[in-house]
C-alpha positions in Angstrom: 18.6 -10.3 45.4 21.5 -8.6 47.1 21.4 -4.9 48.2 23.0 -2.8 45.4 25.6 -1.2 47.7 26.8 -4.6 48.9 27.9 -5.9 45.5 31.6 -5.4 44.9 31.2 -3.9 41.4 28.6 -1.5 42.7 31.0 -0.3 45.4 33.7 0.0 42.7 31.3 2.2 40.6 30.4 4.3 43.6 34.0 4.8 44.5 34.9 6.0 41.0 31.9 8.4 40.9 32.9 9.9 44.2 36.5 10.4 43.0 35.3 12.0 39.7 32.9 14.2 41.6 35.5 15.3 44.1 37.8 16.2 41.2 35.2 18.5 39.7 33.8 20.1 42.9 37.0 20.2 45.0 39.9 20.6 42.6 42.2 22.0 45.3 42.3 18.5 46.9 44.6 17.4 44.2 47.5 18.9 46.2 47.0 15.9 48.6 48.4 13.6 45.9 51.9 14.0 47.3 54.4 11.1 46.6 57.4 12.7 48.3 57.4 9.8 50.8 58.1 7.5 47.9 61.4 9.3 47.2 62.4 8.6 50.8 61.6 5.0 50.5 63.4 4.9 47.2 66.6 6.3 48.6 66.5 3.8 51.5 65.8 0.9 49.2 68.8 2.0 47.0 71.1 2.1 50.1 70.0 -1.4 51.0 70.9 -2.5 47.5 74.3 -0.8 47.7 75.1 -2.3 51.1 74.1 -5.8 50.1 77.0 -8.3 49.6 75.1 -10.0 46.8 73.4 -8.5 43.8 71.3 -5.4 44.1 67.8 -5.8 45.5 65.3 -5.6 42.5 63.6 -2.3 42.7 60.4 -3.8 41.3 59.9 -5.4 44.6 59.2 -2.1 46.2 55.8 -1.5 44.5 55.0 -5.2 45.0 55.5 -4.9 48.7 53.3 -1.8 48.9 50.6 -3.7 46.9 50.8 -6.6 49.3 50.5 -4.2 52.3 47.5 -2.5 50.7 45.8 -5.9 50.1 46.3 -6.9 53.8 44.8 -3.6 54.9 41.8 -4.1 52.5 41.3 -7.6 53.9 41.5 -6.4 57.5 39.1 -3.5 57.0 36.6 -5.7 55.1 35.8 -7.4 58.4 35.0 -4.2 60.3 31.6 -2.4 60.4 30.1 -4.3 57.4 33.1 -3.3 55.2 32.4 0.5 55.4 36.0 1.3 56.4 37.3 -0.9 53.5 35.0 1.1 51.1 36.3 4.4 52.5 39.9 3.2 52.2 39.3 2.3 48.6 37.9 5.7 47.8 40.8 7.4 49.4 43.4 5.3 47.7 41.7 5.7 44.3 41.6 9.4 44.7 45.3 9.4 45.7 46.3 7.3 42.7 44.1 9.3 40.2 45.8 12.0 38.1 47.8 13.3 39.7 47.0 16.4 37.6 43.5 17.1 36.3 43.4 16.3 32.6 40.3 18.4 31.9 41.9 21.4 33.6 45.1 21.0 31.6 43.3 20.8 28.3 41.1 23.8 29.3 44.3 25.8 30.1 45.6 25.2 26.5 42.2 26.0 24.9 41.7 29.2 27.0 45.3 30.5 26.9 45.3 34.2 25.8 48.4 34.0 23.6 50.7 31.5 21.8 53.5 31.6 24.4 51.2 30.8 27.3 49.3 28.2 25.2 52.6 26.5 24.4 53.6 26.5 28.0 50.3 25.1 29.1 50.5 22.3 26.5 53.6 20.9 28.2 51.4 19.7 31.1 49.7 17.3 28.7 52.8 15.1 28.4 52.3 11.7 30.0 56.0 11.5 30.7 57.5 14.9 31.9 60.9 13.7 30.7 60.0 13.6 27.0 60.8 16.3 24.6 58.9 19.6 24.4 55.4 19.1 23.0 54.9 21.1 19.8 51.6 23.0 19.4 50.4 20.9 16.5 47.3 18.8 16.1 48.8 15.3 16.0 51.2 15.5 18.9 48.6 17.2 21.1 46.0 14.5 20.4 48.6 11.7 21.0 49.8 13.3 24.3 46.3 13.8 25.6 45.4 10.2 25.0 48.7 9.0 26.6 48.0 11.2 29.6 44.4 9.9 29.8 45.7 6.3 29.9 48.1 7.2 32.7 45.8 9.5 34.7 42.4 7.8 34.2 42.2 4.5 32.4 45.2 2.6 33.8 44.3 3.5 37.3 40.6 2.6 36.8 41.4 -0.7 35.1 43.6 -1.9 37.9 41.2 -0.6 40.6 38.4 -2.7 39.0 40.7 -5.8 38.9 42.5 -5.5 42.3 40.8 -2.7 44.2 42.8 0.0 45.9 46.0 -2.2 45.8 45.8 -2.3 42.0 45.3 1.5 41.7 48.2 2.3 44.1 50.5 -0.3 42.5 49.9 1.1 39.0 50.6 4.6 40.1 53.8 3.8 41.9 55.2 1.8 39.0 54.3 4.7 36.6 56.2 7.1 38.8 59.2 5.0 39.3 59.5 4.1 35.6 58.7 7.4 34.0 58.8 10.4 36.3 62.2 12.2 36.3 62.0 12.9 40.0 62.4 9.2 40.5 64.2 7.9 37.4 67.2 10.1 38.0 68.0 8.1 41.2 67.6 4.7 39.5 70.3 2.9 37.6 69.7 1.9 34.0 69.1 -1.8 34.5 66.5 -1.2 37.2 64.8 1.5 35.0 64.6 -1.0 32.2 62.8 -3.6 34.4 60.4 -0.9 35.8 59.6 0.4 32.3 58.8 -3.1 31.1 56.6 -3.6 34.1 54.8 -0.3 33.4 54.2 -1.5 29.8 52.8 -4.8 31.0 50.4 -2.9 33.3 49.4 -0.6 30.4 48.9 -3.4 27.9 45.3 -4.4 28.8 43.9 -0.9 29.5 45.5 0.4 26.3 43.7 -2.3 24.2 40.5 -1.6 26.0 40.8 2.1 25.4 41.4 1.3 21.7 38.4 -0.9 21.4 36.2 1.6 23.1 37.5 4.4 20.9 36.4 2.4 17.9 32.9 2.2 19.4 32.5 5.8 20.4 34.1 7.4 17.3 34.5 6.3 13.6 34.7 2.5 13.9 36.0 1.7 10.4 38.7 4.4 10.6 40.0 3.2 13.9 40.0 -0.5 13.1 41.7 0.1 9.7 44.4 2.2 11.4 44.9 -0.5 14.0 45.4 -3.1 11.3 47.7 -0.8 9.2 49.8 0.0 12.3 50.5 -3.7 13.1 51.0 -4.6 9.4 53.6 -1.8 9.1 55.5 -2.7 12.3 55.1 -6.5 11.9 55.1 -7.2 15.7 51.6 -8.6 16.1 48.9 -7.7 18.6 50.4 -9.5 21.6 53.5 -7.5 22.2 54.4 -4.6 24.4 54.5 -2.2 21.5 51.6 0.2 22.5 52.4 2.9 20.0 49.3 2.1 18.1 47.2 4.1 20.6 48.5 7.4 19.3 47.8 6.4 15.7 44.3 5.3 16.6 43.7 8.5 18.6 44.6 10.6 15.6 42.4 8.5 13.3 39.4 8.6 15.6 39.6 12.3 16.4 40.2 13.3 12.8 37.2 11.3 11.7 35.1 12.8 14.5 36.2 16.4 13.4 35.6 15.7 9.7 32.1 14.4 10.5 31.4 17.9 11.9 31.2 17.0 15.6 31.4 20.2 17.5 30.6 22.3 14.4 34.2 22.4 13.2 35.8 20.3 10.4 39.4 21.7 10.3 41.7 18.7 11.2 44.8 20.9 10.9 43.7 23.2 13.8 45.4 22.0 17.0 42.8 23.6 19.2 39.9 22.0 17.4 41.6 18.6 17.5 42.5 19.0 21.2 38.9 19.9 22.1 37.5 16.9 20.2 40.1 14.6 21.8 38.8 15.6 25.2 35.3 15.0 24.1 36.1 11.5 22.7 38.0 10.6 25.9 35.0 11.6 28.0 32.9 9.3 25.9 35.3 6.5 26.5 35.2 7.1 30.2 31.4 7.1 30.2 31.4 3.9 28.2 33.7 2.3 30.8 31.5 3.4 33.7 28.4 2.1 31.8 30.0 -1.3 31.6 30.9 -1.3 35.3 27.3 -0.3 36.0 26.0 -3.2 34.0 28.3 -5.6 35.8 27.0 -4.1 39.1 23.4 -4.7 38.1 24.3 -8.2 36.9 25.7 -8.9 40.4 22.3 -8.1 42.0 20.9 -11.4 40.7 23.7 -13.6 42.2 
């Protein structure tokens, strides 16, 4: 039997728990998630493309090169001091790629806002894409935006960290920023943005479906599954496409069923604050379920 801390999945679980704990106990550390260096790299990469005598250099190669560099660092550190530097590197990169904003704090700011103006202002931080239209203070848009933000801030990063380690988490975050954050998209031409957006959708495909399946398990199974079927029947694109809009529909169905069941001692599905509070509760259940699966995989690794 192998020592628990020496199994890769156990190290993954420990790294995730450390990052989650640091977010709750040391929230000020989130200011370290500064990607200003990426803007410098982006401007230099763009100049290389402009100066090239042939076609422009594909911008999607930038996150790919960073992922390869991260993989090489992982491999090198794994050979030093029983892999402890590699584990520390993984924790640091996962923390850096997480968020960057604290979703729990953003939801709490909306729920605790003293008046409607400040509540509406606080709600804008829940948008997964800052370039999207103003988020109305209504139940359905709030729930959809909160789930989309959870996918970008939590589940997408976590999924790729489990699959590829710190390189996966960093690559996911960089693609998300280049494809969707206005600070970066403003400097990228349309054709390059289209490729990056498609890449972002590809990276979101698997975690989105896993979130949907977990949502069915931790909320009202029948309501979620039926909504999933109805969505694809209405859009006629099938399950194996990059149309990920079903997550918003499933989120509304799951949260509404949860609220109507009286979870949290409130049953008003038209109250945006009730729905938002329940959406946060459901997302926490999904995160715990994911961590439980990782823990089971870690325990299974003890016997091999």
